[in-house]
DRENPA-3360 file (N, C-alpha, C; in nm, 2 decimals, always signed):
BEGIN
1 = MKFTKMHG = +11.07/+10.85/+11.24/+10.93/+10.80/+11.25/+10.94/+10.65/+11.27 ~ +10.86/+10.60/+11.37/+10.85/+10.46/+11.40/+10.75/+10.40/+11.30 ~ +10.77/+10.27/+11.26/+10.68/+10.20/+11.18/+10.67/+10.05/+11.22 ~ +10.57/+9.99/+11.18/+10.55/+9.84/+11.21/+10.52/+9.77/+11.08 ~ +10.59/+9.67/+11.04/+10.57/+9.59/+10.92/+10.48/+9.48/+10.96 ~ +10.36/+9.46/+10.90/+10.26/+9.36/+10.93/+10.21/+9.30/+10.80 ~ +10.15/+9.18/+10.81/+10.09/+9.11/+10.69/+9.97/+9.03/+10.73 ~ +9.88/+9.01/+10.64/+9.77/+8.92/+10.65/+9.78/+8.83/+10.52;
9 = CGNDYIYI = +9.82/+8.70/+10.54/+9.84/+8.61/+10.43/+9.94/+8.66/+10.33 ~ +10.04/+8.73/+10.38/+10.15/+8.77/+10.29/+10.12/+8.91/+10.22 ~ +10.00/+8.96/+10.24/+9.96/+9.09/+10.19/+10.02/+9.19/+10.29 ~ +10.14/+9.25/+10.26/+10.22/+9.32/+10.36/+10.21/+9.47/+10.34 ~ +10.19/+9.54/+10.45/+10.19/+9.68/+10.46/+10.27/+9.74/+10.57 ~ +10.30/+9.86/+10.56/+10.38/+9.93/+10.67/+10.28/+10.02/+10.74 ~ +10.27/+10.00/+10.87/+10.17/+10.06/+10.96/+10.23/+10.18/+11.04 ~ +10.17/+10.29/+11.03/+10.22/+10.41/+11.10/+10.11/+10.47/+11.19;
17 = NGFEVKVD = +10.15/+10.49/+11.31/+10.06/+10.54/+11.42/+10.04/+10.69/+11.40 ~ +9.92/+10.73/+11.34/+9.89/+10.87/+11.31/+9.85/+10.95/+11.44 ~ +9.84/+10.88/+11.55/+9.82/+10.95/+11.68/+9.95/+11.01/+11.72 ~ +10.06/+10.96/+11.68/+10.19/+11.00/+11.73/+10.27/+11.09/+11.63 ~ +10.24/+11.07/+11.50/+10.32/+11.14/+11.39/+10.23/+11.18/+11.28 ~ +10.26/+11.30/+11.23/+10.18/+11.35/+11.12/+10.26/+11.33/+10.99 ~ +10.19/+11.27/+10.89/+10.25/+11.24/+10.76/+10.19/+11.34/+10.66 ~ +10.28/+11.43/+10.61/+10.23/+11.54/+10.53/+10.20/+11.49/+10.39;
25 = NPAELSIK = +10.27/+11.40/+10.33/+10.25/+11.35/+10.20/+10.26/+11.20/+10.20 ~ +10.14/+11.14/+10.24/+10.14/+10.99/+10.25/+10.16/+10.92/+10.11 ~ +10.12/+10.98/+10.00/+10.13/+10.92/+9.87/+10.28/+10.90/+9.84 ~ +10.36/+11.01/+9.86/+10.50/+11.01/+9.83/+10.57/+10.92/+9.92 ~ +10.53/+10.92/+10.05/+10.60/+10.83/+10.15/+10.58/+10.68/+10.11 ~ +10.45/+10.65/+10.07/+10.42/+10.51/+10.03/+10.51/+10.47/+9.92 ~ +10.53/+10.55/+9.82/+10.62/+10.51/+9.70/+10.76/+10.48/+9.75 ~ +10.81/+10.57/+9.84/+10.95/+10.55/+9.89/+10.96/+10.43/+9.98;
33 = MSNRNFGV = +10.87/+10.41/+10.08/+10.88/+10.31/+10.18/+10.85/+10.17/+10.12 ~ +10.76/+10.17/+10.02/+10.72/+10.04/+9.96/+10.82/+9.98/+9.87 ~ +10.92/+10.06/+9.82/+11.02/+10.00/+9.73/+11.10/+9.89/+9.80 ~ +11.10/+9.77/+9.73/+11.16/+9.66/+9.79/+11.31/+9.65/+9.78 ~ +11.36/+9.74/+9.70/+11.51/+9.75/+9.69/+11.57/+9.87/+9.77 ~ +11.50/+9.98/+9.77/+11.55/+10.10/+9.83/+11.47/+10.15/+9.95 ~ +11.36/+10.08/+9.98/+11.28/+10.12/+10.10/+11.27/+10.00/+10.20 ~ +11.16/+10.00/+10.27/+11.13/+9.89/+10.36/+11.08/+9.77/+10.28;
41 = GSDGIVLI = +11.00/+9.80/+10.18/+10.94/+9.69/+10.10/+10.80/+9.65/+10.15 ~ +10.70/+9.67/+10.06/+10.56/+9.64/+10.10/+10.47/+9.66/+9.99 ~ +10.34/+9.63/+10.01/+10.24/+9.65/+9.91/+10.18/+9.80/+9.93 ~ +10.23/+9.87/+10.03/+10.18/+10.00/+10.06/+10.20/+10.04/+10.20 ~ +10.14/+10.16/+10.24/+10.14/+10.20/+10.38/+10.00/+10.22/+10.43 ~ +9.98/+10.20/+10.56/+9.85/+10.22/+10.63/+9.87/+10.32/+10.74 ~ +9.79/+10.43/+10.74/+9.79/+10.52/+10.85/+9.68/+10.49/+10.95 ~ +9.71/+10.48/+11.08/+9.61/+10.46/+11.18/+9.58/+10.59/+11.25;
49 = LPSDKADF = +9.45/+10.63/+11.24/+9.42/+10.77/+11.28/+9.30/+10.78/+11.37 ~ +9.28/+10.89/+11.44/+9.16/+10.91/+11.52/+9.03/+10.92/+11.43 ~ +8.92/+10.89/+11.48/+8.79/+10.89/+11.41/+8.69/+10.95/+11.50 ~ +8.60/+11.03/+11.44/+8.48/+11.08/+11.51/+8.36/+11.00/+11.48 ~ +8.38/+10.89/+11.41/+8.26/+10.80/+11.37/+8.28/+10.66/+11.42 ~ +8.41/+10.62/+11.45/+8.44/+10.48/+11.49/+8.55/+10.49/+11.59 ~ +8.59/+10.37/+11.63/+8.70/+10.36/+11.73/+8.83/+10.41/+11.67 ~ +8.86/+10.38/+11.54/+8.98/+10.42/+11.47/+8.94/+10.45/+11.33;
57 = RMRMFNAD = +9.04/+10.51/+11.26/+9.02/+10.53/+11.11/+9.15/+10.48/+11.04 ~ +9.14/+10.43/+10.93/+9.26/+10.39/+10.85/+9.25/+10.45/+10.71 ~ +9.37/+10.50/+10.67/+9.39/+10.54/+10.53/+9.50/+10.45/+10.48 ~ +9.48/+10.40/+10.35/+9.59/+10.32/+10.29/+9.62/+10.36/+10.16 ~ +9.75/+10.35/+10.13/+9.81/+10.39/+10.00/+9.89/+10.28/+9.94 ~ +9.86/+10.26/+9.81/+9.93/+10.15/+9.74/+10.08/+10.18/+9.71 ~ +10.15/+10.09/+9.66/+10.29/+10.11/+9.64/+10.32/+10.21/+9.54 ~ +10.22/+10.24/+9.45/+10.24/+10.35/+9.35/+10.19/+10.49/+9.40;
65 = GSEAEMCG = +10.15/+10.49/+9.53/+10.11/+10.62/+9.59/+9.96/+10.65/+9.58 ~ +9.89/+10.57/+9.50/+9.74/+10.59/+9.49/+9.67/+10.54/+9.62 ~ +9.57/+10.62/+9.66/+9.49/+10.58/+9.78/+9.38/+10.48/+9.75 ~ +9.37/+10.38/+9.83/+9.27/+10.28/+9.81/+9.16/+10.29/+9.91 ~ +9.04/+10.25/+9.88/+8.93/+10.26/+9.97/+8.94/+10.17/+10.09 ~ +8.99/+10.05/+10.07/+8.98/+9.95/+10.17/+9.07/+9.83/+10.14 ~ +9.11/+9.76/+10.24/+9.19/+9.64/+10.22/+9.15/+9.54/+10.34 ~ +9.10/+9.43/+10.30/+9.06/+9.33/+10.40/+9.17/+9.28/+10.49;
73 = NAIRCVGK = +9.29/+9.25/+10.42/+9.40/+9.20/+10.50/+9.46/+9.31/+10.59 ~ +9.46/+9.43/+10.54/+9.52/+9.54/+10.62/+9.43/+9.58/+10.74 ~ +9.30/+9.57/+10.72/+9.22/+9.61/+10.83/+9.23/+9.51/+10.95 ~ +9.26/+9.39/+10.92/+9.28/+9.29/+11.03/+9.41/+9.33/+11.11 ~ +9.51/+9.37/+11.04/+9.63/+9.41/+11.10/+9.62/+9.54/+11.18 ~ +9.53/+9.63/+11.13/+9.50/+9.75/+11.21/+9.44/+9.72/+11.34 ~ +9.35/+9.62/+11.34/+9.29/+9.57/+11.47/+9.40/+9.52/+11.56 ~ +9.49/+9.44/+11.51/+9.59/+9.38/+11.59/+9.68/+9.49/+11.64;
81 = YVYDNKMT = +9.72/+9.59/+11.56/+9.81/+9.69/+11.60/+9.75/+9.77/+11.72 ~ +9.62/+9.81/+11.71/+9.57/+9.90/+11.82/+9.55/+9.82/+11.95 ~ +9.52/+9.69/+11.93/+9.50/+9.61/+12.06/+9.64/+9.57/+12.12 ~ +9.73/+9.52/+12.03/+9.86/+9.48/+12.09/+9.94/+9.60/+12.15 ~ +9.92/+9.72/+12.09/+9.98/+9.84/+12.14/+9.90/+9.92/+12.25 ~ +9.80/+9.85/+12.30/+9.72/+9.90/+12.41/+9.65/+10.03/+12.38 ~ +9.62/+10.05/+12.25/+9.54/+10.17/+12.22/+9.39/+10.15/+12.24 ~ +9.36/+10.02/+12.27/+9.22/+9.98/+12.31/+9.23/+9.85/+12.39;
89 = DKSMVSIE = +9.13/+9.83/+12.47/+9.13/+9.70/+12.55/+9.01/+9.62/+12.50 ~ +8.95/+9.66/+12.39/+8.83/+9.59/+12.33/+8.88/+9.49/+12.23 ~ +8.82/+9.37/+12.23/+8.85/+9.27/+12.13/+8.76/+9.28/+12.01 ~ +8.66/+9.37/+12.02/+8.57/+9.41/+11.90/+8.58/+9.56/+11.88 ~ +8.63/+9.60/+11.77/+8.64/+9.74/+11.74/+8.58/+9.78/+11.60 ~ +8.55/+9.91/+11.59/+8.50/+9.96/+11.46/+8.61/+10.04/+11.40 ~ +8.63/+10.03/+11.27/+8.73/+10.10/+11.19/+8.67/+10.17/+11.08 ~ +8.69/+10.30/+11.07/+8.64/+10.39/+10.96/+8.73/+10.37/+10.84;
97 = TLAGIKIL = +8.67/+10.35/+10.72/+8.75/+10.34/+10.60/+8.68/+10.42/+10.49 ~ +8.74/+10.44/+10.38/+8.67/+10.51/+10.27/+8.56/+10.43/+10.21 ~ +8.55/+10.30/+10.25/+8.44/+10.21/+10.21/+8.34/+10.19/+10.32 ~ +8.34/+10.28/+10.42/+8.25/+10.27/+10.53/+8.31/+10.22/+10.66 ~ +8.23/+10.20/+10.76/+8.28/+10.15/+10.89/+8.27/+10.00/+10.89 ~ +8.38/+9.94/+10.93/+8.39/+9.79/+10.94/+8.41/+9.75/+11.08 ~ +8.35/+9.64/+11.12/+8.36/+9.58/+11.25/+8.45/+9.46/+11.26 ~ +8.54/+9.46/+11.35/+8.64/+9.35/+11.37/+8.61/+9.28/+11.50;
105 = DMTVVDKK = +8.60/+9.15/+11.49/+8.59/+9.06/+11.61/+8.72/+8.99/+11.62 ~ +8.81/+9.02/+11.72/+8.94/+8.97/+11.72/+8.96/+8.85/+11.82 ~ +9.04/+8.76/+11.78/+9.08/+8.65/+11.87/+9.21/+8.68/+11.94 ~ +9.21/+8.68/+12.07/+9.33/+8.72/+12.15/+9.39/+8.60/+12.22 ~ +9.52/+8.57/+12.20/+9.59/+8.47/+12.27/+9.72/+8.53/+12.33 ~ +9.73/+8.50/+12.46/+9.84/+8.56/+12.54/+9.86/+8.71/+12.52 ~ +9.74/+8.77/+12.53/+9.73/+8.92/+12.52/+9.77/+8.98/+12.39 ~ +9.77/+8.89/+12.28/+9.80/+8.94/+12.15/+9.70/+8.89/+12.05;
113 = VTYAKVDM = +9.66/+8.97/+11.96/+9.56/+8.93/+11.85/+9.63/+8.84/+11.75 ~ +9.57/+8.73/+11.72/+9.62/+8.63/+11.63/+9.54/+8.62/+11.50 ~ +9.41/+8.65/+11.52/+9.31/+8.62/+11.41/+9.20/+8.72/+11.43 ~ +9.13/+8.75/+11.32/+9.02/+8.85/+11.32/+8.92/+8.81/+11.22 ~ +8.79/+8.83/+11.26/+8.68/+8.82/+11.17/+8.62/+8.96/+11.14 ~ +8.61/+8.99/+11.01/+8.57/+9.12/+10.98/+8.43/+9.12/+10.91 ~ +8.34/+9.20/+10.96/+8.21/+9.22/+10.88/+8.24/+9.32/+10.77 ~ +8.25/+9.27/+10.65/+8.28/+9.35/+10.53/+8.17/+9.43/+10.47;
121 = GEPILKAE = +8.05/+9.41/+10.53/+7.93/+9.47/+10.47/+7.87/+9.40/+10.35 ~ +7.78/+9.47/+10.28/+7.72/+9.41/+10.17/+7.80/+9.43/+10.04 ~ +7.80/+9.33/+9.95/+7.87/+9.34/+9.82/+7.79/+9.44/+9.74 ~ +7.86/+9.52/+9.66/+7.79/+9.61/+9.57/+7.79/+9.55/+9.43 ~ +7.67/+9.54/+9.37/+7.66/+9.47/+9.24/+7.61/+9.56/+9.13 ~ +7.57/+9.68/+9.16/+7.52/+9.77/+9.06/+7.64/+9.83/+8.98 ~ +7.63/+9.82/+8.85/+7.74/+9.85/+8.76/+7.80/+9.99/+8.79 ~ +7.71/+10.09/+8.80/+7.76/+10.23/+8.81/+7.83/+10.25/+8.95;
129 = DIPVISDK = +7.79/+10.17/+9.05/+7.85/+10.18/+9.18/+7.98/+10.10/+9.20 ~ +8.01/+10.01/+9.11/+8.13/+9.93/+9.12/+8.26/+10.01/+9.11 ~ +8.29/+10.09/+9.01/+8.21/+10.11/+8.89/+8.27/+10.03/+8.77 ~ +8.17/+9.99/+8.68/+8.21/+9.93/+8.55/+8.11/+9.97/+8.45 ~ +8.15/+9.99/+8.33/+8.06/+10.03/+8.22/+7.99/+9.91/+8.17 ~ +7.87/+9.89/+8.21/+7.79/+9.77/+8.17/+7.64/+9.80/+8.19 ~ +7.56/+9.73/+8.11/+7.41/+9.74/+8.12/+7.36/+9.62/+8.20 ~ +7.44/+9.54/+8.25/+7.40/+9.41/+8.32/+7.38/+9.44/+8.47;
137 = YPVIKEKI = +7.29/+9.36/+8.53/+7.27/+9.36/+8.68/+7.23/+9.22/+8.72 ~ +7.31/+9.15/+8.80/+7.45/+9.18/+8.83/+7.54/+9.17/+8.71 ~ +7.66/+9.22/+8.72/+7.75/+9.22/+8.60/+7.82/+9.08/+8.60 ~ +7.76/+8.99/+8.53/+7.81/+8.85/+8.52/+7.85/+8.82/+8.37 ~ +7.96/+8.76/+8.35/+8.01/+8.73/+8.22/+8.02/+8.85/+8.13 ~ +8.07/+8.96/+8.18/+8.09/+9.07/+8.10/+8.21/+9.05/+8.01 ~ +8.19/+9.06/+7.88/+8.30/+9.03/+7.78/+8.39/+9.15/+7.76 ~ +8.52/+9.12/+7.77/+8.63/+9.22/+7.75/+8.74/+9.16/+7.66;
145 = DILDKTYE = +8.77/+9.23/+7.56/+8.88/+9.19/+7.47/+9.01/+9.23/+7.52 ~ +9.10/+9.14/+7.53/+9.24/+9.16/+7.57/+9.33/+9.08/+7.49 ~ +9.43/+9.15/+7.42/+9.53/+9.08/+7.33/+9.46/+8.98/+7.24 ~ +9.36/+9.02/+7.16/+9.30/+8.94/+7.06/+9.22/+8.82/+7.12 ~ +9.19/+8.82/+7.25/+9.11/+8.72/+7.31/+9.00/+8.78/+7.39 ~ +8.89/+8.71/+7.39/+8.78/+8.76/+7.47/+8.77/+8.69/+7.61 ~ +8.76/+8.77/+7.72/+8.75/+8.72/+7.85/+8.62/+8.75/+7.91 ~ +8.57/+8.67/+8.00/+8.44/+8.70/+8.07/+8.47/+8.73/+8.22;
153 = FTCVSMGN = +8.42/+8.85/+8.26/+8.44/+8.89/+8.40/+8.31/+8.91/+8.47 ~ +8.31/+8.87/+8.60/+8.20/+8.91/+8.69/+8.25/+9.02/+8.78 ~ +8.18/+9.13/+8.79/+8.23/+9.25/+8.86/+8.15/+9.27/+8.99 ~ +8.23/+9.30/+9.09/+8.18/+9.32/+9.23/+8.26/+9.43/+9.30 ~ +8.19/+9.51/+9.38/+8.27/+9.60/+9.46/+8.25/+9.56/+9.61 ~ +8.36/+9.57/+9.68/+8.36/+9.55/+9.83/+8.40/+9.68/+9.89 ~ +8.36/+9.79/+9.83/+8.41/+9.93/+9.86/+8.52/+9.97/+9.77 ~ +8.58/+9.87/+9.70/+8.67/+9.89/+9.59/+8.64/+9.79/+9.48;
161 = PHAITFVN = +8.67/+9.83/+9.35/+8.62/+9.75/+9.24/+8.70/+9.62/+9.21 ~ +8.63/+9.51/+9.18/+8.70/+9.39/+9.14/+8.64/+9.33/+9.02 ~ +8.72/+9.27/+8.94/+8.68/+9.20/+8.82/+8.73/+9.05/+8.83 ~ +8.64/+8.96/+8.83/+8.68/+8.82/+8.85/+8.66/+8.73/+8.73 ~ +8.76/+8.66/+8.69/+8.75/+8.56/+8.58/+8.79/+8.43/+8.62 ~ +8.72/+8.32/+8.57/+8.74/+8.18/+8.61/+8.83/+8.11/+8.51 ~ +8.94/+8.05/+8.56/+9.04/+7.98/+8.48/+9.06/+7.84/+8.53 ~ +9.12/+7.76/+8.44/+9.14/+7.62/+8.48/+9.27/+7.60/+8.57;
169 = DTDNYPIE = +9.37/+7.68/+8.56/+9.49/+7.66/+8.63/+9.55/+7.80/+8.67 ~ +9.53/+7.83/+8.79/+9.58/+7.96/+8.84/+9.73/+7.96/+8.85 ~ +9.79/+7.85/+8.88/+9.94/+7.84/+8.90/+10.02/+7.88/+8.78 ~ +9.97/+7.85/+8.66/+10.04/+7.87/+8.54/+9.98/+7.98/+8.45 ~ +9.89/+8.06/+8.51/+9.82/+8.16/+8.43/+9.90/+8.28/+8.42 ~ +9.90/+8.35/+8.30/+9.98/+8.47/+8.28/+9.92/+8.59/+8.35 ~ +9.93/+8.60/+8.48/+9.86/+8.70/+8.56/+9.91/+8.84/+8.52 ~ +10.04/+8.86/+8.52/+10.09/+8.99/+8.49/+10.05/+9.04/+8.35;
177 = EIGKLVEI = +10.06/+8.96/+8.25/+10.03/+8.99/+8.12/+9.89/+9.04/+8.10 ~ +9.79/+8.97/+8.16/+9.65/+9.00/+8.14/+9.61/+9.10/+8.25 ~ +9.65/+9.09/+8.37/+9.61/+9.17/+8.48/+9.63/+9.32/+8.46 ~ +9.75/+9.35/+8.41/+9.79/+9.49/+8.40/+9.71/+9.56/+8.29 ~ +9.66/+9.48/+8.19/+9.57/+9.54/+8.09/+9.43/+9.55/+8.13 ~ +9.38/+9.46/+8.21/+9.24/+9.47/+8.26/+9.23/+9.58/+8.36 ~ +9.34/+9.60/+8.44/+9.34/+9.70/+8.55/+9.30/+9.84/+8.49 ~ +9.36/+9.87/+8.37/+9.34/+10.00/+8.31/+9.24/+10.01/+8.20;
185 = HEKFPKKV = +9.17/+9.90/+8.18/+9.07/+9.89/+8.07/+8.97/+10.00/+8.08 ~ +8.92/+10.05/+7.96/+8.83/+10.16/+7.96/+8.70/+10.13/+8.02 ~ +8.66/+10.01/+8.04/+8.54/+9.97/+8.11/+8.54/+10.00/+8.26 ~ +8.66/+10.03/+8.31/+8.67/+10.05/+8.46/+8.72/+10.19/+8.48 ~ +8.63/+10.29/+8.51/+8.66/+10.43/+8.53/+8.76/+10.46/+8.64 ~ +8.76/+10.37/+8.74/+8.85/+10.39/+8.86/+8.96/+10.28/+8.86 ~ +8.99/+10.22/+8.74/+9.07/+10.11/+8.74/+9.01/+9.99/+8.81 ~ +9.07/+9.88/+8.82/+9.01/+9.76/+8.89/+9.11/+9.66/+8.94;
193 = NVEFVEII = +9.08/+9.59/+9.05/+9.16/+9.48/+9.09/+9.11/+9.36/+9.01 ~ +9.20/+9.27/+8.97/+9.16/+9.16/+8.89/+9.19/+9.03/+8.96 ~ +9.09/+8.94/+8.97/+9.11/+8.81/+9.03/+9.10/+8.70/+8.93 ~ +9.19/+8.61/+8.94/+9.20/+8.49/+8.85/+9.17/+8.37/+8.94 ~ +9.06/+8.30/+8.91/+9.00/+8.21/+9.01/+8.98/+8.07/+8.95 ~ +9.02/+7.97/+9.03/+9.01/+7.83/+9.00/+8.92/+7.76/+9.10 ~ +8.81/+7.71/+9.06/+8.72/+7.64/+9.15/+8.77/+7.50/+9.18 ~ +8.80/+7.47/+9.31/+8.85/+7.33/+9.35/+8.73/+7.24/+9.37;
201 = DSTTIKMR = +8.64/+7.29/+9.46/+8.51/+7.22/+9.49/+8.41/+7.32/+9.54 ~ +8.30/+7.27/+9.59/+8.19/+7.37/+9.63/+8.23/+7.45/+9.75 ~ +8.33/+7.42/+9.82/+8.37/+7.50/+9.94/+8.52/+7.54/+9.94 ~ +8.58/+7.53/+9.82/+8.73/+7.56/+9.81/+8.75/+7.63/+9.68 ~ +8.82/+7.75/+9.69/+8.85/+7.83/+9.58/+9.00/+7.86/+9.58 ~ +9.07/+7.86/+9.47/+9.20/+7.91/+9.45/+9.20/+8.04/+9.38 ~ +9.28/+8.14/+9.42/+9.28/+8.27/+9.37/+9.41/+8.33/+9.36 ~ +9.44/+8.40/+9.25/+9.56/+8.49/+9.24/+9.50/+8.63/+9.20;
209 = VWERGSGE = +9.57/+8.73/+9.25/+9.52/+8.87/+9.23/+9.62/+8.97/+9.18 ~ +9.57/+9.05/+9.08/+9.65/+9.16/+9.04/+9.58/+9.29/+9.09 ~ +9.65/+9.35/+9.19/+9.59/+9.47/+9.26/+9.63/+9.60/+9.19 ~ +9.53/+9.68/+9.16/+9.55/+9.81/+9.10/+9.65/+9.89/+9.19 ~ +9.75/+9.94/+9.12/+9.85/+10.02/+9.20/+9.96/+9.95/+9.26 ~ +9.95/+9.81/+9.27/+10.06/+9.73/+9.34/+10.11/+9.62/+9.25 ~ +10.03/+9.57/+9.15/+10.07/+9.45/+9.08/+10.02/+9.33/+9.15 ~ +10.08/+9.21/+9.12/+10.04/+9.09/+9.18/+10.08/+9.09/+9.33;
217 = TLACGTGA = +9.99/+9.06/+9.42/+10.02/+9.05/+9.56/+9.99/+8.91/+9.61 ~ +10.04/+8.87/+9.73/+10.02/+8.74/+9.78/+9.88/+8.71/+9.83 ~ +9.81/+8.82/+9.85/+9.67/+8.80/+9.90/+9.59/+8.93/+9.89 ~ +9.46/+8.92/+9.89/+9.38/+9.04/+9.88/+9.24/+9.00/+9.95 ~ +9.22/+9.07/+10.07/+9.10/+9.03/+10.15/+8.97/+9.07/+10.08 ~ +8.96/+9.20/+10.03/+8.84/+9.23/+9.96/+8.82/+9.15/+9.83 ~ +8.94/+9.12/+9.77/+8.93/+9.03/+9.65/+8.88/+8.90/+9.67 ~ +8.92/+8.84/+9.79/+8.87/+8.71/+9.83/+8.72/+8.71/+9.85;
225 = CATLVASV = +8.67/+8.82/+9.91/+8.53/+8.84/+9.94/+8.45/+8.86/+9.80 ~ +8.50/+8.94/+9.71/+8.44/+8.96/+9.58/+8.44/+8.83/+9.50 ~ +8.55/+8.75/+9.52/+8.56/+8.62/+9.45/+8.45/+8.52/+9.49 ~ +8.43/+8.52/+9.63/+8.32/+8.43/+9.67/+8.19/+8.47/+9.62 ~ +8.16/+8.60/+9.62/+8.03/+8.65/+9.57/+8.02/+8.62/+9.42 ~ +8.12/+8.64/+9.34/+8.12/+8.61/+9.20/+8.10/+8.46/+9.17 ~ +8.16/+8.38/+9.26/+8.15/+8.23/+9.24/+8.01/+8.19/+9.27 ~ +7.95/+8.25/+9.38/+7.81/+8.21/+9.41/+7.72/+8.26/+9.30;
233 = LNNLVERK = +7.74/+8.38/+9.25/+7.65/+8.43/+9.14/+7.66/+8.35/+9.02 ~ +7.77/+8.28/+9.00/+7.79/+8.19/+8.88/+7.75/+8.05/+8.91 ~ +7.69/+8.02/+9.04/+7.65/+7.89/+9.08/+7.76/+7.79/+9.08 ~ +7.88/+7.83/+9.13/+8.00/+7.74/+9.13/+8.03/+7.69/+9.27 ~ +7.99/+7.77/+9.38/+8.03/+7.73/+9.51/+7.91/+7.76/+9.61 ~ +7.93/+7.71/+9.73/+7.83/+7.74/+9.84/+7.86/+7.88/+9.89 ~ +7.78/+7.93/+9.98/+7.80/+8.07/+10.03/+7.90/+8.08/+10.14 ~ +7.97/+7.97/+10.18/+8.08/+7.98/+10.27/+8.19/+7.89/+10.22;
241 = AVVKLIGG = +8.31/+7.95/+10.20/+8.42/+7.87/+10.14/+8.55/+7.92/+10.18 ~ +8.65/+7.84/+10.17/+8.79/+7.87/+10.19/+8.85/+7.93/+10.06 ~ +8.90/+8.05/+10.07/+8.97/+8.10/+9.95/+9.12/+8.09/+9.97 ~ +9.19/+8.01/+9.89/+9.33/+7.98/+9.90/+9.41/+8.07/+9.81 ~ +9.49/+8.16/+9.88/+9.57/+8.25/+9.82/+9.72/+8.21/+9.83 ~ +9.81/+8.27/+9.75/+9.95/+8.24/+9.76/+10.00/+8.25/+9.90 ~ +9.96/+8.35/+9.97/+10.01/+8.38/+10.11/+9.94/+8.31/+10.22 ~ +9.83/+8.24/+10.19/+9.75/+8.17/+10.30/+9.61/+8.16/+10.26;
249 = DLLIEWDK = +9.53/+8.11/+10.36/+9.39/+8.09/+10.34/+9.30/+8.19/+10.42 ~ +9.19/+8.23/+10.35/+9.09/+8.31/+10.42/+8.95/+8.24/+10.41 ~ +8.88/+8.25/+10.52/+8.75/+8.19/+10.53/+8.65/+8.30/+10.50 ~ +8.57/+8.28/+10.39/+8.47/+8.39/+10.35/+8.33/+8.33/+10.36 ~ +8.24/+8.41/+10.41/+8.10/+8.37/+10.42/+8.01/+8.48/+10.37 ~ +7.91/+8.45/+10.29/+7.81/+8.55/+10.24/+7.68/+8.51/+10.31 ~ +7.65/+8.58/+10.42/+7.53/+8.55/+10.50/+7.40/+8.58/+10.42 ~ +7.32/+8.48/+10.41/+7.20/+8.50/+10.33/+7.10/+8.60/+10.39;
257 = ESNHIYMS = +7.08/+8.60/+10.52/+6.99/+8.68/+10.59/+7.03/+8.83/+10.59 ~ +7.15/+8.86/+10.63/+7.20/+9.00/+10.64/+7.25/+9.05/+10.51 ~ +7.29/+8.96/+10.42/+7.35/+9.00/+10.29/+7.49/+9.05/+10.31 ~ +7.55/+9.03/+10.44/+7.68/+9.08/+10.47/+7.78/+8.97/+10.44 ~ +7.91/+9.02/+10.40/+8.02/+8.93/+10.38/+8.11/+8.93/+10.51 ~ +8.14/+8.81/+10.55/+8.23/+8.80/+10.67/+8.36/+8.73/+10.63 ~ +8.47/+8.79/+10.66/+8.61/+8.74/+10.63/+8.69/+8.71/+10.75 ~ +8.75/+8.60/+10.76/+8.83/+8.56/+10.88/+8.96/+8.52/+10.83;
265 = GEAVTSFE = +9.07/+8.56/+10.91/+9.20/+8.53/+10.87/+9.30/+8.58/+10.97 ~ +9.43/+8.55/+10.95/+9.54/+8.58/+11.04/+9.58/+8.73/+11.03 ~ +9.65/+8.78/+11.14/+9.71/+8.91/+11.13/+9.85/+8.89/+11.20 ~ +9.95/+8.93/+11.14/+10.09/+8.90/+11.18/+10.18/+9.02/+11.18 ~ +10.25/+9.04/+11.29/+10.35/+9.14/+11.30/+10.49/+9.08/+11.25 ~ +10.55/+9.15/+11.15/+10.68/+9.10/+11.10/+10.80/+9.16/+11.18 ~ +10.80/+9.29/+11.18/+10.91/+9.36/+11.26/+10.87/+9.51/+11.27 ~ +10.95/+9.58/+11.36/+10.93/+9.72/+11.38/+11.06/+9.79/+11.34;
273 = GEWLL = +11.05/+9.92/+11.31/+11.17/+9.99/+11.27/+11.15/+10.14/+11.27 ~ +11.25/+10.21/+11.23/+11.25/+10.36/+11.22/+11.28/+10.40/+11.08 ~ +11.21/+10.51/+11.04/+11.24/+10.57/+10.90/+11.27/+10.71/+10.92 ~ +11.38/+10.75/+10.85/+11.42/+10.89/+10.86/+11.34/+10.98/+10.77 ~ +11.27/+11.07/+10.82/+11.19/+11.16/+10.74/+11.27/+11.28/+10.68;
% end
């Protein structure tokens, strides 16, 4: 089976052309291929499939085999894959995900996609739809006790659940210690992605992320979108800001008129290879 390793801001996945190969057990395959010692090494796998609702469909599985609704960094790479491999000649495509249909507007240089802007749709702020167990709307400064300390989280869904907390120093924060406990906290019925956020100024945010099913990753597109929304809800930044992740920068905008979130960032092919089934 042929595969392509790609990343968006260091958030790396293995991409498989589902038009050419059928994967019978993608969850098991993701566990094996994602292993950084015995496999290819990645945050998970992404299957590119036909769709009867959009130009293409993507399914994504985390490194632990769990299926996720959506990934902002991965969907940009899906756009690059289908364009660069001549599966489409359109620089604007629609991708079906478990979080709905997303529209990609891609920048093409020398017949290759280098950058993509994604319409991520509207943020979900209703507690039961995120989901999080809370009586607040929106869910701002929800108190959660972890290791004898109380933390405040703002909760947002971008098709997948996120819990955002604001800290003074993301570089030296104990992400793994806290993130893995918040991920499985009883307040989050479907587990949760956890963002640790430092506000630099009104248009610049630093973020580290603990992704459910994968642990800390270098970037998370939906997490960056959720982080901007949470930061705006807490009156900390403007509606358009650069989110600085370990793997690179994403430009996020929360449009006031449409209520849609727009995410812009790179899409990079690392290498291609073959996997023995």
